[in-house]
C-alpha positions, 0 to 999 in steps of 0.5 A, a space after each residue: 507640849 503635852 497636857 499637864 498630866 503627861 508632862 512627867 512621863 513624857 519627860 521620862 520618855 525623851 530624856 537624853 534625846 533631841 526632843 525638847 519638852 514644853 508646857 502648854 501654859 504657865 502661871 504669872 505668879 511664882 507661888 500662891 493660892 492659884 488651884 489648878 495652875 502650873 508655876 514656872 517654878 514647879 516646871 522648871 526641871 521637868 520642861 525646858 519652856 512654856 507656850 504663852 498667849 496661845 489663842 485658846 488660853 487667850 480666849 477661854 482664860 481671859 489672857 489679854 496682852 498684859 497677862 501674857 507679858 507677865 506669863 512671858 516674863 515669869 518664865 524668863 525669870 526662871 530660865 524657861 524657854 517661851 513660845 509666844 503666841 500671837 495672831 488675829 481673830 476672824 473679825 479682825 482678819 475680815 477687817 484687815 487688822 492683821 498687821 495691827 494686832 500682830 504688831 500691838 501683841 508683840 509690842 506689848 508683850 515684849 515691852 511688859 516682859 521686863 526684858 529677860 534673857 530672850 535669847 531662846 524666844 520663839 514666836 508662833 503666829 497662829 490666826 484664830 480663825 484658822 485653828 481647828 477649822 481645817 481652814 488654814 491661812 495661805 503661805 503668803 499670809 503667813 509669810 506677811 505676818 512673819 515679816 510684821 513680827 520681825 519688824 516688831 522684834 527688831 524695833 524692841 532691840 532684839 535680834 529678830 533674824 535669830 528668833 524662830 517663827 512658827 506658824 499654827 492653824 490647821 497644820 496637816 501633812 497636805 498643807 505643811 508644804 506651803 508653810 515649810 516653802 514660805 518665806 520667814 517661817 521656820 517651823 509649825 506649831 501643830 495641834 491635832 495633827 500631832 496625834 497621828 504618827 504618820 501625820 506628824 512624821 510628815 510634818 516634821 519631815 517638811 521642815 527638815 
């Protein structure tokens, strides 16, 4: 999921391979005067999917659960595969509200997404307090979050066991083993560590 300016050259580079290209975000409207935004229609044919609800987009661009759900619905409507990000802030984590926050995000995002084709949905658990801080969550914490996510997905009538759950938040070659071994975690949403070839190779290999 490279920056938007790199989507086309990366699409050319990975064409014919097993690597799937995602956009980092998508707008909730199909068309209109939304300068600098990427519509799902524009992405179709370039990327296979898009991340929605990334913590930094929620924080910096004001995406609340309703906006995230609208993005999710739009991506689904045009056949893009979404990666839905959920996670709690440091204050919410300190207050013991992780379960309630994650459950609310899943419930609202799925309910408002107009129940499009969720066959290729991926959910990424990214505790905001762990992103870019060098202070990842523990494998046990990630497993508990995955349990909450799958319970919420099941309540929504989805096949929760078939939906991959990723962990994101200061994932590195030195920390990835704990998450690869964590129950309920199927992969990683990697940030800065993906920019180093050997570092990223080690992370990918941990989940093979």
